[in-house]
C-alpha positions in Angstrom: -34.7 -36.0 -40.0 -36.8 -33.9 -42.2 -37.0 -29.8 -42.4 -36.6 -27.9 -39.0 -39.7 -25.9 -39.0 -39.5 -22.7 -36.8 -42.0 -20.9 -34.8 -42.1 -18.3 -32.4 -38.7 -17.9 -31.2 -37.9 -20.7 -28.8 -40.2 -23.5 -30.4 -38.7 -26.0 -33.3 -40.8 -28.9 -34.6 -39.5 -31.6 -37.1 -40.4 -34.7 -38.5 -43.9 -33.7 -38.8 -46.1 -30.9 -40.4 -48.1 -29.0 -37.7 -50.6 -28.4 -36.0 -51.7 -31.8 -34.9 -55.0 -32.5 -33.0 -54.5 -33.0 -29.3 -57.7 -35.2 -29.2 -55.8 -38.0 -31.6 -53.6 -38.8 -28.9 -54.7 -41.1 -25.8 -51.9 -41.1 -23.0 -49.4 -38.3 -22.7 -46.0 -39.5 -20.5 -43.9 -36.5 -18.4 -40.7 -36.8 -16.6 -40.6 -35.1 -13.7 -37.5 -33.4 -12.1 -36.5 -30.2 -14.7 -39.6 -31.4 -16.8 -42.8 -31.0 -14.7 -40.7 -29.1 -12.1 -37.9 -26.9 -11.7 -35.6 -28.8 -9.6 -33.2 -32.1 -9.7 -34.9 -33.4 -6.1 -31.8 -35.6 -5.5 -29.3 -32.6 -6.1 -31.7 -30.6 -3.6 -31.9 -33.4 -1.2 -28.1 -34.1 -1.3 -27.6 -30.3 0.0 -28.4 -31.1 3.8 -25.7 -33.5 3.4 -23.4 -31.2 2.1 -22.5 -33.1 -1.3 -25.1 -31.1 -3.4 -22.0 -30.1 -6.0 -21.0 -33.7 -5.8 -24.3 -35.1 -6.7 -25.1 -32.6 -9.6 -22.2 -33.4 -11.1 -23.0 -36.8 -11.2 -26.5 -36.0 -12.2 -25.5 -33.5 -14.8 -23.0 -36.0 -16.8 -26.0 -38.7 -16.5 -28.5 -36.5 -18.3 -26.2 -35.3 -20.8 -25.4 -39.4 -21.3 -22.1 -39.4 -20.4 -22.9 -42.2 -17.7 -24.1 -45.1 -19.8 -25.3 -46.8 -16.8 -27.9 -44.8 -15.3 -28.8 -47.3 -12.4 -25.1 -47.2 -11.5 -25.0 -43.3 -11.3 -28.1 -43.3 -9.5 -26.9 -45.5 -6.9 -24.0 -43.4 -6.5 -26.1 -40.5 -5.7 -28.2 -42.1 -3.3 -25.5 -43.5 -1.2 -24.2 -39.7 -0.8 -27.8 -39.3 1.0 -27.2 -41.3 3.6 -27.9 -39.4 7.1 -30.3 -36.9 5.5 -33.6 -36.7 7.3 -37.2 -37.4 5.7 -37.5 -33.8 7.3 -35.2 -32.1 5.2 -36.8 -33.9 2.0 -39.9 -32.4 3.0 -38.3 -29.0 3.0 -37.4 -29.2 -0.4 -40.9 -30.4 -1.3 -42.4 -27.0 0.3 -39.6 -24.5 0.1 -37.7 -25.2 -3.0 -40.0 -27.1 -5.7 -42.3 -25.4 -7.8 -44.0 -26.7 -11.2 -42.3 -25.2 -14.3 -44.3 -22.7 -16.1 -47.0 -24.0 -18.2 -47.0 -27.6 -16.5 -50.2 -27.5 -15.0 -51.9 -25.9 -18.2 -50.4 -28.5 -20.1 -51.7 -31.3 -18.1 -54.9 -30.1 -17.5 -55.3 -29.3 -21.2 -54.5 -32.6 -22.1 -57.1 -34.2 -19.4 -60.1 -32.2 -20.7 -58.7 -33.8 -24.3 -59.7 -36.9 -23.2 -56.0 -38.2 -22.3 -54.7 -40.4 -19.8 -51.0 -38.7 -17.6 -48.4 -40.9 -16.9 -45.7 -39.5 -14.4 -42.4 -41.8 -15.2 -39.5 -40.6 -13.2 -35.8 -41.7 -12.5 -36.9 -39.6 -9.0 -38.4 -40.4 -5.9 -42.1 -41.5 -4.7 -41.4 -39.2 -2.0 -42.0 -36.2 -4.7 -43.8 -38.3 -7.3 -46.6 -39.2 -5.4 -47.6 -35.5 -4.3 -47.1 -34.1 -8.0 -49.5 -37.0 -9.2 -52.1 -35.8 -6.6 -51.8 -32.3 -7.1 -52.3 -32.3 -11.0 -54.7 -35.2 -11.1 -52.1 -37.6 -12.8 -53.7 -41.3 -13.6 -50.6 -43.2 -13.2 -46.7 -42.6 -11.9 -43.6 -44.9 -11.8 -40.5 -44.0 -9.6 -38.2 -45.1 -7.0 -38.4 -45.4 -3.3 -36.2 -44.1 -1.0 -35.4 -46.8 1.7 -35.9 -44.9 5.4 -35.0 -45.9 8.7 -36.0 -43.8 11.8 -37.0 -40.7 9.9 -33.6 -41.1 8.1 -32.1 -42.0 4.5 -29.8 -45.3 4.6 -28.7 -44.2 1.3 -30.1 -47.4 -0.5 -33.4 -47.6 -2.4 -36.4 -50.3 -2.1 -36.8 -52.7 -4.8 -40.4 -53.0 -6.2 -42.7 -55.5 -7.6 -41.6 -54.0 -11.3 -38.0 -54.1 -10.7 -35.2 -52.3 -8.9 -34.8 -48.4 -10.7 -36.8 -46.5 -13.1 -34.2 -45.4 -15.5 -34.8 -45.0 -19.0 -35.3 -48.7 -20.2 -37.9 -48.7 -17.6 -39.6 -45.5 -18.7 -39.8 -47.2 -21.7 -41.3 -50.0 -20.7 -43.8 -48.3 -18.6 -45.2 -46.2 -21.5 -45.4 -49.3 -23.5 -47.3 -51.2 -20.7 -49.9 -48.2 -20.0 -50.4 -48.0 -23.7 -51.0 -52.0 -24.0 -53.0 -52.0 -20.7 -55.4 -49.0 -22.2 -56.0 -50.8 -25.6 -54.0 -48.3 -27.7 -50.5 -47.6 -29.7 -47.6 -45.7 -29.4 -48.5 -43.8 -32.4 -51.2 -42.6 -29.9 -49.0 -41.5 -27.0 -46.9 -38.4 -26.3 -43.7 -38.3 -24.4 -42.0 -35.5 -22.6 -38.4 -35.3 -21.2 -35.4 -33.2 -21.0 -32.5 -36.0 -20.3 -30.8 -38.7 -21.8 -32.8 -41.4 -19.8 -35.7 -39.9 -21.5 -34.6 -41.1 -24.8 -36.0 -44.5 -24.7 -39.3 -43.5 -24.0 -39.3 -40.6 -26.6 -38.2 -43.1 -29.3 -40.9 -45.4 -28.5 -43.4 -42.8 -29.4 -41.5 -41.1 -32.4 -40.8 -44.3 -34.5 -44.3 -45.5 -34.1 -45.8 -42.6 -35.5 -46.3 -40.6 -31.8 -44.7 -37.3 -30.6 -41.8 -36.9 -28.8 -41.2 -33.8 -26.6 -38.0 -32.1 -25.2 -38.4 -29.4 -23.0 -35.2 -27.1 -21.8 -33.3 -30.1 -22.8 -29.9 -31.3 -23.1 -28.7 -30.7 -26.8 -29.0 -34.5 -27.6 -32.2 -34.7 -26.7 -33.4 -31.6 -28.5 -31.8 -32.8 -31.7 -33.7 -36.0 -31.6 -37.0 -34.6 -30.6 -39.9 -34.0 -32.5 -41.1 -30.9 -30.6 -38.3 -28.7 -29.0 -39.5 -25.9 -26.0 -36.2 -24.1 -25.9 -38.2 -20.8 -24.6 -41.0 -20.6 -22.5 -43.2 -23.1 -20.8 -44.4 -26.4 -21.4 -48.0 -25.3 -22.5 -46.2 -23.8 -26.0 -46.6 -27.4 -26.7 -50.5 -26.5 -27.2 -48.9 -24.1 -30.1 -48.6 -27.6 -32.2 -50.5 -29.9 -31.0 -54.4 -28.3 -30.2 
């Protein structure tokens, strides 16, 4: 890695010389939980089952990269959600979930510059569908929780593209959307905070695009071209204008 350039406190870049032009990019991909929004949805859903601490510990280990099989870790966590009602998930959305600072401003700036916006998450469609609509995003991919009679079964539903949106699927989705758009990964930005975001972030940075870590785990910060450690997501606009 090249020399780390420091801006105002809480913003670091490496591997390129800023500023870059936002309009030179065509696609931006965002993780959702703890990136675009303030919570890890699976942890908050687990709170209804009295299992938040147990689920949160698995989430934290997975995000740090200490659990190598993300799919297995997610299946473990979802199994612990069995019996939680859809009404509780609604409560999580309305009472606990907030957009992170600068999220809306950054998404709107990207759209104004002509970029398409992808939401790709290891979380759940119950939340991603709403965030996609709320922010006017173009594409979304995430996991479907199985529901029977208004209650979670503790399982997920397979989708046409596969079973679980993990790090490999995030990378594949970004590359698939880029191909559909007729662009290269060099024209893509990937924004995330956890280990399962690294594959899509690397797909961008290794091709000449941009990888961005937002209040991320140490291993993710170390590998990102832009690390926002203080302030909101819109601090990216200090680097890419």
